[in-house]
C-alpha positions, 0 to 999 in steps of 0.5 A, spaced: 360 433 706 355 430 711 348 432 709 341 431 709 338 428 702 331 430 702 328 437 699 330 441 705 334 447 704 340 445 708 341 439 703 340 443 697 345 448 700 350 443 701 350 439 695 350 446 691 356 448 695 360 441 693 358 442 686 361 449 686 368 446 690 368 441 685 368 446 679 374 449 682 378 442 682 377 440 689 375 433 690 368 432 694 365 426 697 358 427 699 355 422 705 348 421 706 343 416 707 340 417 700 343 420 693 342 428 695 336 431 692 339 436 687 345 431 685 340 426 683 339 428 676 346 429 674 353 426 674 359 431 676 366 430 676 370 431 682 364 429 686 363 422 689 357 420 693 357 415 699 351 412 702 350 411 710 349 403 711 344 401 716 342 394 719 335 392 723 336 388 730 331 387 734 335 390 740 334 397 737 328 401 737 331 405 731 337 404 727 343 407 730 344 413 724 349 417 728 354 411 729 353 408 722 354 415 719 361 415 723 363 409 721 362 411 713 366 417 715 371 413 717 371 409 711 372 415 707 377 419 711 382 413 711 381 411 704 381 418 700 385 422 705 380 427 707 382 434 709 376 437 711 369 434 714 364 439 713 357 437 717 351 441 715 347 440 721 349 439 728 345 433 730 347 428 727 352 430 722 357 434 727 356 429 732 358 423 727 364 427 724 367 428 731 366 421 733 369 419 726 375 423 727 376 420 734 376 413 731 380 415 725 387 411 725 390 415 719 394 422 720 393 427 719 386 428 722 381 432 718 378 439 720 371 439 722 367 445 720 360 445 722 354 449 718 348 451 722 342 451 718 336 452 723 332 447 726 338 443 728 338 449 733 331 452 734 328 446 734 332 439 735 338 443 739 333 446 744 330 440 746 332 437 752 333 430 749 339 433 745 341 440 748 348 438 751 349 433 745 348 439 740 352 444 745 358 439 745 358 438 737 358 446 736 363 447 741 368 441 739 368 443 732 374 447 729 370 452 725 362 454 725 358 458 721 351 459 721 346 461 715 344 468 718 346 473 723 339 471 727 341 464 727 348 465 730 345 470 735 340 464 737 345 459 738 349 463 743 344 467 746 338 461 746 342 455 746 348 457 751 353 455 746 360 457 749 364 459 743 367 466 741 365 466 734 360 463 729 361 466 722 355 468 718 356 465 711 349 467 707 347 461 703 348 463 695 343 462 689 345 460 682 343 466 678 344 463 672 339 457 673 334 461 677 333 467 673 327 471 670 325 468 663 317 466 663 315 460 658 308 462 656 307 455 654 309 452 661 305 458 664 299 456 660 299 449 663 297 452 670 294 459 668 291 463 663 293 470 661 288 473 665 290 470 671 295 471 676 300 465 678 302 465 686 307 459 688 309 456 694 315 451 695 316 447 701 317 440 705 310 441 707 311 441 715 307 444 720 313 450 721 311 452 714 304 453 715 302 451 708 294 452 710 296 460 711 298 459 704 291 457 702 288 462 706 292 468 703 291 465 696 283 465 697 283 472 699 287 474 693 283 470 689 276 473 691 279 480 688 283 478 682 283 471 678 289 467 680 292 460 681 296 457 686 302 452 685 304 448 691 310 445 690 313 439 695 310 434 699 310 432 707 305 431 712 301 437 712 299 436 705 292 433 707 290 439 711 292 444 706 287 440 701 282 440 706 282 448 707 282 449 700 276 445 699 273 448 705 274 455 702 272 453 695 279 454 692 281 447 691 280 447 683 284 453 683 290 450 687 295 445 684 299 440 688 305 438 684 309 434 689 317 434 689 322 435 684 329 437 683 328 442 678 323 448 679 327 454 676 322 454 670 316 454 674 319 459 679 320 464 673 313 463 671 310 466 677 308 473 679 309 472 687 312 467 692 309 466 698 312 463 705 308 464 711 313 460 715 313 460 723 320 459 723 325 460 717 333 461 719 334 463 712 329 462 707 333 459 701 326 458 697 325 465 698 332 467 695 331 462 689 324 466 687 328 473 688 333 470 683 328 468 678 325 476 679 319 474 683 317 478 689 316 474 696 310 475 701 313 472 707 313 472 715 317 477 719 321 472 722 328 469 723 333 470 718 328 472 712 329 480 714 336 479 712 334 476 705 328 480 703 328 488 703 321 489 706 317 494 701 323 493 696 323 486 694 317 483 698 313 484 704 314 481 711 308 481 716 307 478 722 306 470 723 299 468 721 297 475 718 294 472 712 290 478 711 296 483 711 299 478 706 294 478 701 293 486 702 300 486 700 300 481 694 294 485 691 298 491 692 303 489 687 298 485 683 294 491 682 300 496 680 304 493 674 309 499 675 311 497 682 311 490 680 316 491 675 320 495 680 320 489 685 322 484 680 328 488 679 330 489 686 329 482 688 333 480 682 338 485 683 339 483 691 339 476 689 345 477 684 349 482 689 348 480 696 348 472 695 353 471 690 356 464 689 363 466 688 363 470 695 360 464 698 365 459 696 370 464 698 368 464 705 367 457 706 374 456 703 377 461 708 373 457 713 376 451 711 383 454 712 381 457 719 379 450 721 385 446 718 390 451 722 386 449 728 388 442 728 394 443 724 398 449 726 404 447 723 401 446 716 
């Protein structure tokens, strides 16, 4: 598996899929520029990590990451006899996988499966500098999946990818890890019994609109006593701090930084807030739902495939912080409706985004891809 190692959803999805495959007895090799975020705190049988090398040379303006990654893939494929290369992101991972396969000297050659996660299509892929490379990477893969119907349709319609089928395989969530279970001692570190606790988790990039999280929270706190936990880090953190200060709620907001195990904090929350301008799926929202926490989010991308509006959360127009705050207050004022939303969120996470079905779908995809490159078995 080729993946990003940071806190973004694609790296988390890839790592946890690898762990589930390993638990079934498959040998899984993760290739990234650093130890993946969700792998860093544990050791797992059948899971191996390989770090991409790099070099500094005055002639290069930047490291040639794709070529370095392709070289590492060749090394792993030839040493371990890899059957399937699963690239999580079209650029650079699918491109590196395809270059690597052209260089491999052993036989049989591996199949290449590419999973599209979002910005590899909606942001990077549509940029003129990368469009044709992204199209080629997707069209040349033996099988392609997307994490939502929205993303599959966008890839074909907006990017103009010439491909008959892009399989939709929804992300899964570990409902034993992410589950209801409020820890009063932990919650008391951040909020009193009389205060409501809202949570946001992201990489604090502009697309996440974390300033809107602060604005929406300020409207909620103006009517009900509340606290906000901001989990993650990224370029927009200073702006979010400035907005919180300007709205006089900085003392009610805690910026906790990034860490791999957020499940206990999610289980303590009353609401999860995700006002992004783009979300091809919304893994953090799903993890909150599995924890029994309703979600207030933007009605964009694949979020409507994850959250049932008016049942397990609320979806509003991007930037409409007043409507988001109104929906939040509607639930916080009505404990019976809040309980119903909590139950619906947990039920949907368990029954629609089941890890067993997710692994089965990917194993089927691997078989399809192998059939493409090895039609005679």
